[in-house]
C-alpha positions in Angstrom: 103.7 68.5 116.0 103.6 69.4 112.3 103.9 73.1 112.0 103.5 75.3 108.9 105.4 78.6 109.3 105.1 81.5 106.9 108.0 83.9 106.8 110.4 81.2 108.1 113.4 82.6 106.2 113.1 86.0 107.9 114.6 87.3 111.1 112.2 86.0 113.8 111.0 83.2 111.5 114.4 81.6 111.1 115.1 81.8 114.8 111.7 80.2 115.4 112.5 77.4 113.0 115.6 76.5 115.0 113.8 76.4 118.3 110.9 74.3 116.9 113.3 71.8 115.3 115.3 71.5 118.5 112.1 70.5 120.2 111.4 67.7 117.8 108.7 69.3 115.6 108.4 69.0 111.9 108.5 72.5 110.2 107.2 73.4 106.8 108.3 76.9 105.8 106.7 79.1 103.1 108.6 82.3 102.2 108.9 84.3 99.0 112.4 85.6 100.1 111.3 89.2 99.6 112.9 90.2 102.8 113.9 86.8 104.1 117.1 85.0 103.1 118.3 81.5 102.2 121.3 82.3 104.3 119.1 82.4 107.4 118.0 78.8 106.9 120.9 77.4 105.0 122.0 75.0 107.7 118.4 73.8 108.2 117.9 72.7 104.6 119.6 69.3 105.2 118.0 68.7 108.6 115.3 66.0 108.9 111.9 67.4 109.6 112.5 70.7 107.7 110.9 71.6 104.4 111.3 74.9 102.6 108.8 76.1 99.9 109.6 79.3 98.0 106.1 80.8 97.7 104.3 84.1 98.3 101.6 83.4 100.9 99.5 86.3 99.5 98.7 83.6 96.9 96.8 80.5 98.1 98.9 77.6 99.4 98.3 74.1 100.7 100.1 71.2 102.5 99.5 67.5 102.1 98.7 65.6 105.2 97.8 66.8 108.7 98.9 70.1 110.2 98.8 71.0 114.0 99.8 74.6 113.9 99.8 77.4 111.3 102.2 80.2 112.4 101.8 83.4 110.3 105.0 85.4 110.7 105.4 86.6 107.1 105.6 90.3 106.4 108.2 92.9 105.7 108.5 94.7 109.1 111.1 97.4 108.8 110.5 101.1 108.3 112.9 100.8 105.3 110.2 98.6 103.7 107.2 100.7 104.3 107.7 102.8 101.2 109.2 100.4 98.7 107.1 97.4 99.7 103.9 99.1 100.7 101.6 97.0 98.5 103.3 93.8 99.4 102.9 94.5 103.1 99.2 95.1 102.6 98.9 92.0 100.5 100.5 89.7 103.1 98.6 91.2 105.9 95.3 90.7 104.2 95.4 87.9 101.6 98.3 86.2 103.4 96.5 86.1 106.7 93.3 84.8 105.1 95.2 82.1 103.2 96.8 81.0 106.5 93.5 81.0 108.2 91.9 78.9 105.5 94.7 76.4 105.8 94.2 76.2 109.6 90.4 75.9 109.1 90.8 73.1 106.6 93.2 71.2 108.7 91.6 71.8 112.1 94.9 73.5 113.2 95.6 76.2 115.6 96.4 79.6 113.9 99.0 81.8 115.4 99.3 85.4 114.2 102.4 87.4 114.8 101.0 91.0 115.1 102.9 94.0 116.3 103.1 96.9 118.8 102.6 99.0 115.7 98.9 98.5 116.1 99.2 101.0 119.0 100.7 103.6 116.6 102.1 106.7 118.4 100.5 105.8 121.7 98.8 108.3 123.9 98.8 105.7 126.7 102.1 104.4 128.3 102.9 101.6 128.8 100.5 100.0 126.3 98.1 97.3 127.6 96.2 95.0 125.2 93.0 96.9 125.9 94.4 100.1 124.3 92.9 100.7 120.8 95.9 102.8 119.6 96.6 106.1 117.9 97.3 105.2 114.3 97.5 107.4 111.2 95.9 105.2 108.5 97.2 107.3 105.6 100.7 108.1 106.9 103.8 106.3 105.6 103.7 103.8 108.5 100.0 103.1 108.0 100.6 100.3 105.5 102.2 98.2 108.2 100.1 99.4 111.1 96.8 98.9 109.3 97.8 95.6 107.7 98.4 94.2 111.1 95.2 95.7 112.6 93.3 94.2 109.7 95.0 90.8 110.2 94.0 90.8 113.9 90.4 91.7 112.9 90.3 89.0 110.3 91.8 86.4 112.6 89.1 87.1 115.3 86.4 87.0 112.5 87.5 83.5 111.6 87.5 82.5 115.3 83.9 83.8 115.8 82.4 82.6 112.6 84.2 79.3 112.0 85.6 78.4 115.5 89.2 78.5 114.3 91.5 78.1 117.3 93.6 81.3 117.4 96.5 83.0 119.2 97.6 86.6 118.6 100.9 88.0 119.7 101.9 91.7 119.6 105.6 91.9 119.2 107.7 94.8 120.5 111.0 95.9 119.0 112.6 92.5 118.6 116.3 92.3 117.6 119.2 89.8 117.3 121.1 87.6 114.9 119.6 87.0 111.4 118.5 90.6 111.1 119.2 92.3 107.8 122.0 94.8 107.8 119.7 97.1 105.7 116.8 96.5 108.1 116.4 100.2 108.8 115.6 99.8 112.5 117.7 101.6 115.1 119.8 98.6 116.4 120.8 97.4 113.0 121.5 100.9 111.7 123.7 101.7 114.8 125.6 98.4 114.7 126.3 98.5 111.0 127.4 102.1 111.2 129.6 101.6 114.2 131.3 98.5 112.8 131.8 100.2 109.5 133.3 103.4 111.1 130.4 105.6 109.9 128.4 108.2 111.9 125.5 106.8 113.9 122.4 108.5 112.6 119.7 109.4 115.2 116.4 110.6 113.9 114.9 113.4 116.1 116.3 114.3 119.5 117.0 110.7 120.4 114.8 111.0 123.5 112.1 108.7 122.0 112.0 105.4 123.7 111.9 101.8 122.6 111.7 98.5 124.6 114.1 96.1 122.9 113.5 92.3 123.3 116.3 89.9 122.3 115.1 87.3 119.8 115.7 84.3 122.1 113.4 85.7 124.7 110.9 86.7 122.1 110.7 83.2 120.6 110.2 81.7 124.0 107.4 84.1 124.7 105.7 83.4 121.4 105.8 79.7 121.8 104.5 79.9 125.4 101.6 81.9 124.0 101.0 79.5 121.2 100.6 76.6 123.7 98.6 78.4 126.4 94.8 78.7 126.6 94.6 82.4 126.1 93.1 83.4 122.7 94.7 86.9 122.6 95.9 89.4 121.8 98.9 89.4 124.1 101.9 91.7 124.3 105.2 89.8 124.0 108.2 92.1 124.5 110.5 93.7 127.0 109.8 96.4 129.6 113.5 97.4 129.5 112.8 100.8 128.1 115.7 102.9 126.6 116.0 106.1 124.7 117.7 105.9 121.3 120.5 108.1 122.7 121.1 105.3 125.4 121.1 102.7 122.7 123.6 104.6 120.6 126.0 104.8 123.6 125.6 101.1 124.3 126.4 100.2 120.7 129.5 102.4 120.8 130.7 100.8 124.1 130.0 97.2 122.9 131.8 97.7 119.5 134.6 100.0 120.8 133.8 102.3 117.9 134.6 106.0 117.9 132.0 106.8 115.3 130.4 110.2 115.9 126.6 110.7 116.3 124.6 112.7 113.8 121.0 113.9 114.3 118.6 113.8 111.4 114.9 115.0 111.0 112.3 112.7 112.6 110.2 110.7 110.2 106.5 111.3 110.1 104.4 109.4 112.8 107.5 108.0 114.5 106.3 106.9 118.0 107.6 108.9 120.9 107.3 106.0 123.4 106.9 102.3 123.0 106.8 99.9 126.0 104.4 97.0 126.6 102.3 96.4 129.7 103.3 92.7 130.4 100.8 92.1 133.1 98.9 89.6 131.0 102.0 87.7 129.8 103.4 87.5 133.3 100.1 86.2 134.8 99.1 83.8 132.0 102.4 82.6 130.8 104.7 83.2 133.7 107.0 84.7 131.1 109.1 87.8 130.8 112.4 88.5 129.0 115.8 88.0 130.8 118.5 89.1 128.3 119.6 92.7 129.1 120.2 95.1 126.3 124.0 95.2 126.6 124.2 91.4 126.3 121.8 91.2 123.4 123.6 94.0 121.5 126.9 92.3 122.0 125.5 89.0 120.6 124.0 90.8 117.7 127.2 92.7 117.0 129.1 89.4 116.9 126.7 88.2 114.2 127.1 91.4 112.2 130.9 91.1 112.5 130.7 87.6 110.8 128.8 89.3 107.9 131.5 91.9 107.6 134.2 89.3 107.6 132.4 87.4 104.8 132.3 90.3 102.5 
Protein backbone atom coordinates (compact mmCIF):
# COMPACT_ATOMS: atom_id res chain seq x y z
CA UNK A 1 0.00 0.00 0.00
CA UNK A 2 0.90 3.67 -0.29
CA UNK A 3 0.75 5.17 3.20
CA UNK A 4 0.99 8.80 4.30
CA UNK A 5 2.21 9.03 7.89
CA UNK A 6 2.28 12.27 9.88
CA UNK A 7 4.80 12.48 12.71
CA UNK A 8 6.95 9.80 11.13
CA UNK A 9 10.20 11.21 12.55
CA UNK A 10 8.91 10.89 16.10
CA UNK A 11 9.17 8.02 18.54
CA UNK A 12 6.26 5.77 17.58
CA UNK A 13 6.19 7.15 14.03
CA UNK A 14 9.77 6.18 13.20
CA UNK A 15 9.26 2.68 14.61
CA UNK A 16 6.06 2.44 12.56
CA UNK A 17 7.94 3.48 9.41
CA UNK A 18 10.44 0.65 9.81
CA UNK A 19 7.72 -1.93 10.21
CA UNK A 20 5.70 -0.65 7.26
CA UNK A 21 8.76 -0.60 4.99
CA UNK A 22 9.73 -4.11 6.10
CA UNK A 23 6.29 -5.26 4.90
CA UNK A 24 6.78 -3.77 1.48
CA UNK A 25 4.66 -0.63 1.78
CA UNK A 26 5.54 2.78 0.37
CA UNK A 27 5.72 5.40 3.14
CA UNK A 28 5.47 9.18 2.76
CA UNK A 29 6.27 11.01 6.00
CA UNK A 30 5.26 14.54 6.93
CA UNK A 31 6.94 15.92 10.05
CA UNK A 32 7.98 19.44 11.11
CA UNK A 33 10.70 18.02 13.42
CA UNK A 34 9.33 19.97 16.38
CA UNK A 35 9.76 16.93 18.63
CA UNK A 36 10.77 14.39 15.97
CA UNK A 37 14.35 13.95 14.79
CA UNK A 38 16.14 13.24 11.53
CA UNK A 39 18.28 10.81 13.55
CA UNK A 40 15.22 8.62 14.04
CA UNK A 41 14.78 8.15 10.28
CA UNK A 42 18.36 8.71 9.09
CA UNK A 43 18.86 5.14 7.90
CA UNK A 44 15.52 5.20 6.06
CA UNK A 45 16.22 8.21 3.86
CA UNK A 46 18.12 6.17 1.28
CA UNK A 47 15.67 3.26 1.27
CA UNK A 48 13.42 2.73 -1.70
CA UNK A 49 9.79 3.43 -0.98
CA UNK A 50 10.47 6.08 1.69
CA UNK A 51 9.89 9.82 1.26
CA UNK A 52 10.35 12.48 3.91
CA UNK A 53 8.73 15.92 3.70
CA UNK A 54 9.53 18.50 6.38
CA UNK A 55 6.17 20.16 6.89
CA UNK A 56 3.84 21.23 9.71
CA UNK A 57 0.63 19.27 9.13
CA UNK A 58 -1.34 21.96 10.96
CA UNK A 59 -0.97 23.65 7.57
CA UNK A 60 -2.67 22.00 4.54
CA UNK A 61 -0.69 19.33 2.69
CA UNK A 62 -1.22 17.10 -0.32
CA UNK A 63 0.32 14.11 -2.10
CA UNK A 64 0.46 13.41 -5.81
CA UNK A 65 -1.03 10.10 -6.89
CA UNK A 66 -3.09 7.52 -5.01
CA UNK A 67 -3.05 7.01 -1.24
CA UNK A 68 -4.38 3.92 0.57
CA UNK A 69 -3.90 4.95 4.21
CA UNK A 70 -3.43 8.23 6.09
CA UNK A 71 -1.98 7.60 9.54
CA UNK A 72 -2.10 10.66 11.80
CA UNK A 73 0.54 10.15 14.51
CA UNK A 74 1.80 13.73 14.69
CA UNK A 75 1.67 15.52 18.05
CA UNK A 76 4.00 16.39 20.90
CA UNK A 77 2.99 13.85 23.53
CA UNK A 78 5.22 14.38 26.54
CA UNK A 79 4.29 16.17 29.78
CA UNK A 80 7.45 18.20 29.20
CA UNK A 81 5.80 19.59 26.05
CA UNK A 82 2.44 20.51 27.53
CA UNK A 83 3.58 23.92 28.73
CA UNK A 84 6.14 24.99 26.15
CA UNK A 85 4.26 23.63 23.10
CA UNK A 86 0.68 24.08 24.26
CA UNK A 87 -0.57 25.96 21.20
CA UNK A 88 1.27 23.67 18.79
CA UNK A 89 -0.35 20.64 20.45
CA UNK A 90 -3.79 22.19 20.05
CA UNK A 91 -3.04 23.10 16.41
CA UNK A 92 -1.94 19.61 15.35
CA UNK A 93 -4.86 18.02 17.18
CA UNK A 94 -7.38 20.29 15.46
CA UNK A 95 -6.05 21.62 12.13
CA UNK A 96 -3.63 18.73 11.68
CA UNK A 97 -6.38 16.16 12.16
CA UNK A 98 -8.68 17.98 9.76
CA UNK A 99 -5.96 18.27 7.11
CA UNK A 100 -5.27 14.55 7.38
CA UNK A 101 -8.97 13.78 7.13
CA UNK A 102 -9.32 16.01 4.07
CA UNK A 103 -6.46 14.16 2.38
CA UNK A 104 -8.07 10.80 3.20
CA UNK A 105 -11.42 12.06 1.94
CA UNK A 106 -9.94 13.34 -1.32
CA UNK A 107 -8.01 10.12 -1.96
CA UNK A 108 -10.67 7.68 -0.77
CA UNK A 109 -8.13 6.43 1.80
CA UNK A 110 -8.64 4.95 5.23
CA UNK A 111 -7.82 7.44 8.02
CA UNK A 112 -6.06 6.19 11.16
CA UNK A 113 -5.97 8.40 14.26
CA UNK A 114 -3.43 7.78 17.00
CA UNK A 115 -5.34 8.96 20.05
CA UNK A 116 -4.34 8.40 23.65
CA UNK A 117 -5.31 7.10 27.07
CA UNK A 118 -5.13 10.75 28.12
CA UNK A 119 -8.72 11.09 26.86
CA UNK A 120 -9.64 9.28 30.11
CA UNK A 121 -7.86 11.94 32.22
CA UNK A 122 -7.45 10.97 35.87
CA UNK A 123 -9.87 8.04 35.60
CA UNK A 124 -12.54 7.29 38.17
CA UNK A 125 -13.02 3.86 36.55
CA UNK A 126 -10.28 1.23 36.56
CA UNK A 127 -9.27 -0.36 34.23
CA UNK A 128 -10.54 1.94 31.50
CA UNK A 129 -12.85 0.51 28.80
CA UNK A 130 -13.50 2.36 25.55
CA UNK A 131 -17.03 3.17 26.76
CA UNK A 132 -15.69 5.30 29.63
CA UNK A 133 -16.06 9.04 28.93
CA UNK A 134 -13.18 10.07 31.16
CA UNK A 135 -12.42 12.57 33.93
CA UNK A 136 -10.52 15.40 32.24
CA UNK A 137 -9.75 18.89 33.54
CA UNK A 138 -10.07 20.99 30.35
CA UNK A 139 -8.28 24.03 31.81
CA UNK A 140 -5.48 22.22 33.64
CA UNK A 141 -1.89 22.01 32.34
CA UNK A 142 -2.52 18.58 30.78
CA UNK A 143 -5.75 19.80 29.19
CA UNK A 144 -4.06 20.99 26.00
CA UNK A 145 -3.10 17.42 25.11
CA UNK A 146 -6.13 15.66 26.60
CA UNK A 147 -8.62 17.95 24.89
CA UNK A 148 -6.76 18.09 21.57
CA UNK A 149 -7.04 14.31 21.34
CA UNK A 150 -10.66 14.29 22.46
CA UNK A 151 -11.40 16.89 19.78
CA UNK A 152 -9.46 14.88 17.21
CA UNK A 153 -11.59 11.82 17.98
CA UNK A 154 -14.81 13.84 17.70
CA UNK A 155 -13.67 15.39 14.41
CA UNK A 156 -12.68 12.00 13.00
CA UNK A 157 -16.09 10.53 13.77
CA UNK A 158 -17.79 13.64 12.36
CA UNK A 159 -16.00 13.05 9.01
CA UNK A 160 -17.01 9.40 9.18
CA UNK A 161 -20.67 10.23 9.73
CA UNK A 162 -20.96 13.12 7.27
CA UNK A 163 -18.62 12.09 4.46
CA UNK A 164 -18.32 8.34 4.96
CA UNK A 165 -14.54 8.50 5.54
CA UNK A 166 -13.29 5.06 6.55
CA UNK A 167 -11.69 5.54 9.99
CA UNK A 168 -9.82 3.70 12.72
CA UNK A 169 -9.09 5.23 16.15
CA UNK A 170 -6.50 3.85 18.59
CA UNK A 171 -6.05 4.93 22.20
CA UNK A 172 -2.38 4.43 23.10
CA UNK A 173 -1.30 3.69 26.68
CA UNK A 174 2.18 4.62 27.97
CA UNK A 175 4.27 3.38 25.07
CA UNK A 176 8.08 3.32 25.45
CA UNK A 177 11.19 2.04 23.70
CA UNK A 178 14.06 3.03 21.38
CA UNK A 179 13.82 6.37 19.55
CA UNK A 180 12.33 8.14 22.58
CA UNK A 181 13.80 11.56 23.32
CA UNK A 182 16.09 11.72 26.35
CA UNK A 183 14.28 14.92 27.41
CA UNK A 184 10.87 13.33 26.81
CA UNK A 185 9.82 13.96 30.40
CA UNK A 186 7.99 10.66 30.92
CA UNK A 187 8.93 8.35 33.78
CA UNK A 188 10.85 5.69 31.84
CA UNK A 189 13.01 8.16 29.94
CA UNK A 190 13.62 10.27 33.04
CA UNK A 191 14.61 7.25 35.14
CA UNK A 192 16.85 5.70 32.48
CA UNK A 193 18.70 8.88 31.67
CA UNK A 194 19.17 9.70 35.35
CA UNK A 195 20.36 6.20 36.19
CA UNK A 196 22.80 6.04 33.28
CA UNK A 197 24.11 9.51 34.12
CA UNK A 198 24.55 8.73 37.83
CA UNK A 199 21.92 11.27 38.90
CA UNK A 200 19.10 10.80 41.42
CA UNK A 201 15.89 9.27 40.09
CA UNK A 202 13.09 11.78 40.58
CA UNK A 203 9.68 10.37 41.48
CA UNK A 204 6.77 12.80 41.56
CA UNK A 205 4.34 12.16 44.40
CA UNK A 206 4.53 9.00 46.49
CA UNK A 207 5.41 6.76 43.54
CA UNK A 208 2.35 4.61 44.18
CA UNK A 209 0.55 5.89 41.08
CA UNK A 210 0.40 3.19 38.40
CA UNK A 211 1.06 3.07 34.68
CA UNK A 212 0.73 0.25 32.16
CA UNK A 213 3.84 0.33 30.00
CA UNK A 214 3.73 -1.10 26.47
CA UNK A 215 6.94 -1.70 24.52
CA UNK A 216 6.92 -0.02 21.13
CA UNK A 217 7.27 -3.24 19.10
CA UNK A 218 4.08 -4.57 20.69
CA UNK A 219 2.38 -1.20 20.26
CA UNK A 220 3.15 -1.00 16.54
CA UNK A 221 1.82 -4.52 15.97
CA UNK A 222 -1.40 -3.64 17.77
CA UNK A 223 -1.86 -0.38 15.86
CA UNK A 224 -1.35 -2.09 12.50
CA UNK A 225 -3.73 -4.90 13.43
CA UNK A 226 -6.36 -2.28 14.25
CA UNK A 227 -5.71 -0.38 11.02
CA UNK A 228 -6.45 -3.49 8.95
CA UNK A 229 -9.42 -4.83 10.91
CA UNK A 230 -13.10 -4.03 10.39
CA UNK A 231 -13.62 -2.21 13.70
CA UNK A 232 -14.07 1.55 13.36
CA UNK A 233 -13.03 2.34 16.90
CA UNK A 234 -12.01 3.66 19.28
CA UNK A 235 -9.92 0.81 20.65
CA UNK A 236 -7.44 0.64 23.53
CA UNK A 237 -3.98 -0.50 22.41
CA UNK A 238 -1.65 -0.92 25.36
CA UNK A 239 -0.46 -3.23 28.09
CA UNK A 240 -2.24 -4.56 31.16
CA UNK A 241 1.13 -5.09 32.90
CA UNK A 242 0.41 -2.44 35.56
CA UNK A 243 3.30 -1.18 37.72
CA UNK A 244 3.76 1.56 40.29
CA UNK A 245 6.38 4.19 39.55
CA UNK A 246 8.31 2.90 42.55
CA UNK A 247 8.40 -0.55 40.89
CA UNK A 248 9.59 1.03 37.66
CA UNK A 249 12.39 2.87 39.43
CA UNK A 250 13.65 -0.37 41.00
CA UNK A 251 13.54 -2.14 37.63
CA UNK A 252 15.55 0.67 36.01
CA UNK A 253 18.16 0.55 38.80
CA UNK A 254 18.46 -3.24 38.46
CA UNK A 255 18.70 -3.18 34.66
CA UNK A 256 21.31 -0.41 34.55
CA UNK A 257 23.26 -1.49 37.64
CA UNK A 258 23.06 2.09 38.84
CA UNK A 259 23.40 3.11 42.48
CA UNK A 260 21.54 6.36 41.93
CA UNK A 261 19.39 7.40 44.91
CA UNK A 262 15.66 8.11 44.61
CA UNK A 263 14.29 11.57 45.30
CA UNK A 264 10.60 12.37 45.74
CA UNK A 265 9.19 15.59 44.29
CA UNK A 266 5.74 17.25 44.45
CA UNK A 267 3.09 15.66 42.24
CA UNK A 268 2.13 17.73 39.17
CA UNK A 269 -1.47 18.91 38.82
CA UNK A 270 -3.93 16.39 37.32
CA UNK A 271 -1.35 13.59 37.22
CA UNK A 272 -3.39 10.36 36.90
CA UNK A 273 -3.37 8.08 39.94
CA UNK A 274 -4.05 4.95 37.85
CA UNK A 275 -3.79 4.11 34.19
CA UNK A 276 -4.52 0.66 32.76
CA UNK A 277 -6.50 -0.33 29.66
CA UNK A 278 -9.34 -2.78 29.47
CA UNK A 279 -8.14 -4.88 26.51
CA UNK A 280 -11.29 -6.96 26.10
CA UNK A 281 -12.03 -5.37 22.72
CA UNK A 282 -8.49 -5.71 21.34
CA UNK A 283 -8.29 -9.33 22.43
CA UNK A 284 -11.66 -10.27 20.95
CA UNK A 285 -11.44 -8.30 17.69
CA UNK A 286 -7.72 -8.42 16.93
CA UNK A 287 -6.55 -11.44 18.88
CA UNK A 288 -3.78 -9.14 20.07
CA UNK A 289 -2.12 -8.37 23.35
CA UNK A 290 1.45 -7.34 24.22
CA UNK A 291 4.10 -9.93 25.03
CA UNK A 292 7.25 -7.96 26.00
CA UNK A 293 7.62 -7.82 29.79
CA UNK A 294 8.68 -4.54 31.38
CA UNK A 295 12.13 -5.79 32.44
CA UNK A 296 12.98 -6.84 28.88
CA UNK A 297 11.61 -3.65 27.34
CA UNK A 298 13.48 -1.44 29.82
CA UNK A 299 16.71 -3.31 29.08
CA UNK A 300 16.28 -2.79 25.32
CA UNK A 301 15.47 0.88 25.84
CA UNK A 302 18.47 1.28 28.15
CA UNK A 303 20.74 -0.16 25.46
CA UNK A 304 19.47 2.48 23.04
CA UNK A 305 20.05 5.27 25.56
CA UNK A 306 23.58 3.99 26.17
CA UNK A 307 24.37 4.42 22.48
CA UNK A 308 23.21 8.03 22.77
CA UNK A 309 25.49 8.58 25.75
CA UNK A 310 28.42 7.00 23.91
CA UNK A 311 27.89 9.31 20.94
CA UNK A 312 28.09 12.47 23.04
